[in-house]
KOLROVO-134826 format. One record per residue (C-alpha): y, z, x; residue number from 1; residue in one letter. Coordinates in steps of 0.001 Angstrom, whole numbers. Each point is the difference from the previous one (the first is absolute). Layout:
N
        Y        Z        X  pos  code
        Y        Z        X  NUM     A
...
% end
This chain:
177
        Y        Z        X  pos  code
   -39798   -34699   -54038    1     D
    -1998     2565     1652    2     F
    -3383    -1288    -1615    3     F
      716    -3572      630    4     L
      483      933     3654    5     I
    -3187     2020     -121    6     S
    -1856    -2856    -1267    7     G
     1280    -2333     2863    8     L
    -2395     1975     1968    9     F
    -3090      447    -1630   10     L
    -1569    -3617      865   11     G
    -1109     1080     3476   12     S
    -2029     2253    -1182   13     R
    -1111     -417    -3689   14     V
    -3318    -1875     1391   15     D
    -1519     2702     1921   16     R
    -3067     1785    -1649   17     P
      993     2625    -2671   18     W
     -967     3095     2508   19     L
     2644    -1218     2406   20     E
     2586    -1099    -2193   21     Y
     -452     2766    -2385   22     S
      653     2130     3309   23     D
     3116    -1927     1250   24     S
     1845     -575    -3091   25     K
    -1145     2323    -2804   26     V
    -1245     3274     1887   27     L
     2995      299     1590   28     H
     2509     -228    -2614   29     F
    -2262     2540    -2044   30     A
       87     2905     2980   31     C
     3436     -820      334   32     F
      593      715    -4099   33     Y
    -2317     2773       32   34     V
     1962     1417     3094   35     L
     3112     -347    -1634   36     W
    -1200      966    -3674   37     L
    -1214     3381     1578   38     S
     3303      801     2055   39     I
     1910     -893    -3369   40     Q
    -2463     2266    -1880   41     R
      629     2857     2066   42     V
     3710      -48      589   43     T
      935    -1024    -3594   44     K
    -2190     1954    -2203   45     S
     1248     3182     -131   46     Y
     1598     -297    -3825   47     D
    -3354    -1500     -810   48     L
    -1736     2743     1546   49     Y
     2339     2748    -2087   50     V
     -342    -1607    -3411   51     T
    -3681    -1032      515   52     A
    -1778     1403     3042   53     G
    -2435    -1169     2147   54     V
    -1621    -1656    -2554   55     Q
     2950    -2239     -943   56     G
     1122     -827     3520   57     V
    -3651     -997      832   58     L
     -154    -2216    -3180   59     Q
     3417    -1455      856   60     D
    -1490    -1072     3349   61     Y
    -3366    -1281    -1299   62     A
     2411    -2071    -2726   63     L
     1475    -1425     3450   64     G
    -3366    -1661      693   65     F
      189    -2023    -3208   66     I
     3559     -370     -504   67     E
     2211     -327     3499   68     P
     2608     2591      247   69     F
     3531     -196      200   70     G
     1182    -2129     3207   71     T
    -3217     -526     1109   72     L
     -779    -2461    -2458   73     W
      183    -2975     1962   74     F
    -2238     1137     2617   75     I
    -2800      764    -2882   76     Y
      893    -3473     -982   77     M
     -664    -2125     3412   78     L
    -3207     1117       50   79     A
     -965    -1116    -3571   80     V
     1711    -3264      915   81     F
    -2247     -241     3219   82     F
    -3322      444    -2202   83     I
     1022    -2321    -2804   84     V
      883    -2755     2231   85     V
    -3118      408     1502   86     K
    -2072       15    -2867   87     L
     1997    -3285    -1048   88     T
     -779    -1951     3006   89     R
    -2490    -2307    -2147   90     S
     2668     -594    -2633   91     V
     1780    -2801      361   92     P
     3708      992     1582   93     P
     2116    -1763    -2398   94     M
    -2013     2019    -2919   95     M
      825     3274     1470   96     V
     3307     -667      382   97     F
      532    -1375    -3539   98     I
    -1725     3169    -1121   99     V
     1988     2328     2320  100     G
     3265    -1914    -1128  101     A
    -1006      155    -3687  102     A
     -312     4065      514  103     L
     3349       26     1939  104     E
     1865    -1845    -3163  105     I
    -1469     1869    -2446  106     T
     1693     2657      990  107     A
    -3063     2835     -850  108     I
     1339     3309     -821  109     K
    -3349     2445     -595  110     T
     1759     2841     1494  111     G
    -2927      318     2651  112     Y
     1570     -824     3478  113     L
    -2896    -1353     1441  114     L
     -467    -2805    -2670  115     I
     3682     -579     -357  116     D
      767     -499     3434  117     E
    -3299    -2126      547  118     F
     1653    -2290    -2900  119     A
     3414     -144     1692  120     S
     -697     -388     3374  121     R
    -3465    -1739      918  122     F
     1516    -3242     -257  123     V
     2131      412     2677  124     Y
    -2700     1695     2369  125     F
    -1989    -3112     -828  126     F
     2347    -2304      524  127     A
      529     1307     3511  128     G
    -3242     -332      914  129     Y
     -967    -2980    -1435  130     W
     3453    -1916      956  131     L
      -50     1330     3915  132     A
     -806    -2844     1352  133     R
     2781    -1757    -1117  134     Y
     2373     3124      451  135     V
    -1162      -52     3823  136     F
      383    -3920      295  137     D
     3518      260    -1424  138     F
      757     3096     2081  139     A
    -1454    -1879     3239  140     S
     2385    -3070     -988  141     R
     2993     1988     -691  142     V
     -203     1540     3522  143     N
     -433    -3175     1636  144     S
     3688     -642    -1409  145     L
     2727      408     1930  146     S
     2433     3182     -668  147     V
     2925    -2445    -1413  148     L
    -2400    -1702    -2537  149     A
    -1313     3875    -1117  150     I
     3436      775     -282  151     I
     1272    -3170    -2155  152     T
    -3182      810    -2283  153     G
      834     3459     -555  154     V
     3653     -645     -906  155     I
    -1348    -3116    -2325  156     V
    -2012     2945    -1737  157     W
     2610     2141     -258  158     C
     2569    -1925    -1625  159     F
    -2739    -1705    -2356  160     G
     -983     3769     -975  161     N
     2893     1314     -570  162     T
      873    -3422    -2082  163     F
    -3041      345    -2444  164     M
      913     3871     -311  165     V
     3594      113     -983  166     Y
     -737    -3070    -1877  167     N
    -2759     1469    -2012  168     G
    -3256    -1904     1068  169     Y
    -1749     2762     1492  170     A
       96     3535      619  171     Q
     -297      256     3761  172     L
     1318     2174     2263  173     P
     2734    -1737     2161  174     C
     2132      236     2847  175     I
     3635    -1069    -1073  176     S
     2670     -725     2232  177     F
% end
């Protein structure tokens, strides 16, 4: 969901020149990542320092620029996704989507977080970017509906989703009554 939503808001900037685009999208996430990687290395490296010394801590810190560290992987991936979408602007969107879906479906497990998470999540980011106008059009139409229509739609969805889950048609989270 996070990557899909992040992709929704990319369309307003992706056509900007590379320098402006990289400053507004890539560099902000890269700086945030470097800041938090540094803070985490300072606060969480004592045991590594005891066993491997300063050199071990520095090597671990340097590795964080190649292989995203712990809880920060999604920030790293956003910068990567922004770059890939910009680089594939001349490729037909359906082709990018199909390749992204194929990567997700194959459940790639290389052991490298960057490769594995890219393969399993890029399709959602790209779908958000590519389908944003439809999502925003749908949201606009829903926004114009009456409260009663929205409540009715949510109730129908809840019952339909519950029926599907309890009857084995889907393994989706649901609301039970």
